[in-house]
Residue, then its C-alpha position, 0 to 999 in steps of 0.5 A: x896950590x890950594x889945600x886939600x880940603x879935610x874930609x869927614x864921612x858920615x855913615x848914618x841912615x837917618x837923614x835928619x841926623x847927617x843934615x844936624x852933623x853937616x850944620x855943625x861942620x859947616x863952619x870949619x869947611x870941611x868936605x862932608x861925604x854921606x853913606x846911608x849904610x854900612x856896606x857903603x860907608x865902607x866902600x866910600x872910607x877905602x876909595x877916599x880916605x877920609x880924615x875922620x869917620x862919624x859912624x852910627x851903630x843902630x843901622x839896618x843890614x851891617x851895624x856901626x860895631x861891625x862897620x869898625x870892626x871892618x875899617x880897623x881889619x883894613x890896612x888902607x882904612x884902620x887909622x882913620x879916627x872913628x867916633x862913634x855918634x849913637x843914641x845908645x846911651x847906657x855904659x855897657x854900650x858905650x865901652x862896647x864902642x871903644x871896645x871894638x875899634x872907636x877912638x869917641x863916643x858922642x851920645x844922641x842929641x848931642x850939642x853941635x858945639x861938643x860935636x865940631x870939639x870932639x871932631x876938630x880934636x880927631x883931626x889935631x891928632x890924626x895929623x900928629x900921627x900921620x906925621x910921625x908915622x911918616x917919619x917912622x917908615x921913610x929913609x931921610x935922605x930919600x924919602x921914600x919907603x924904608x927896608x922895615x916898613x917895606x917888608x911889612x907892607x909887602x907880607x901884606x900884599x902877598x896875603x892879599x895877593x893869595x887871598x884875590x888870586x892875583x900876581x905879585x912881582x918885585x923889583x930889586x934895583x942896584x945903582x952900577x959903579x955907585x961906589x966910583x962916584x963917591x970916590x970920585x965927587x965924594x958922599x955929598x954928590x954921591x946923596x944928591x945922586x940917590x936924592x935924584x934916582x929916588x925922584x925917577x923911581x917915583x915918578x915911574x912908579x904908579x901910585x900902588x905901586x910901593x917904592x923904598x931904600x934896601x940899603x945902601x945904593x939897592x932899592x926895592x919896589x913892590x908891584x901888585x896885581x903885576x906879572x913878571x912881563x908887566x915888571x919887566x916893561x916897568x924895569x925897562x922904563x926905568x932902566x931907560x929913565x935913568x940911563x938919559x937923565x943928567x945925573x948931578x948936573x955936570x957928573x962925568x961918570x955914567x950912572x946906570x942901573x941894574x934891575x932884577x925881575x921876581x913874580x909871584x902868581x897864586x894861580x901857579x901855586x907859588x908858595x913864597x913868602x915875602x923873604x923868598x921872594x926879595x931872594x928871588x929878585x935878588x938873585x935875578x939881580x945879581x945876573x943883570x949886575x954881571x952886564x951891568x945897565x941891564x935886567x934880568x928875570x927869576 
């Protein structure tokens, strides 16, 4: 499979400046995305997730400083390197660019070599940061998100659900009789079961869902824009996929999963925080565990 082209988003209202930037970046085979207003640039950035953003300051409507602040305030775009490219050359302008959240500042007119060098440097830094971030937020064994990152994201998703008035649901999952697997086959096989279970969860969920290892054989899935009925549908899909899967090839002990479902619906006046929603899902899980290979809803 061919590697994904790295993306550079250019937000500038002057066509000639965009063409010059494209010329400077052409030798590096970047995919250059273009926006002529700040508002358009914000939309493209959120959807396309560029690796670097080149941002003019003086534009009609929303200026570059405001665009930068908006990018930094959104979880989806806050870590993208932003390089201001502007004809504003006073020291005070450059300082303001950094204070507003810029990572670099290039003054117009610029040399194509300097532009390319700064973009390439930003790309290298971004790649290292992405690797370090991934190591800090993922569970080493399963490759799923870890508990710390899960708690952070759940809090953000609940705030977003309240702001836009849509439901958010949570699934707490626990592998049934997992201790028996470890006791009978050893921890190496137990680890293999956890890895395979994690793959089932990844393959059963949407891109927007947040799947995490909560601890031991407990896992948690956050489902944005999903009501309790939708959560139950996904829970049944996961339960069925686990029931049918042959874990660790010749594992004779049955491996099943119990799942607790909970929902926060701002339109009903729900005021739960992340901890309360998890506790509710955990309470439902407790009921499901009484039956094993079952689903219960709070």
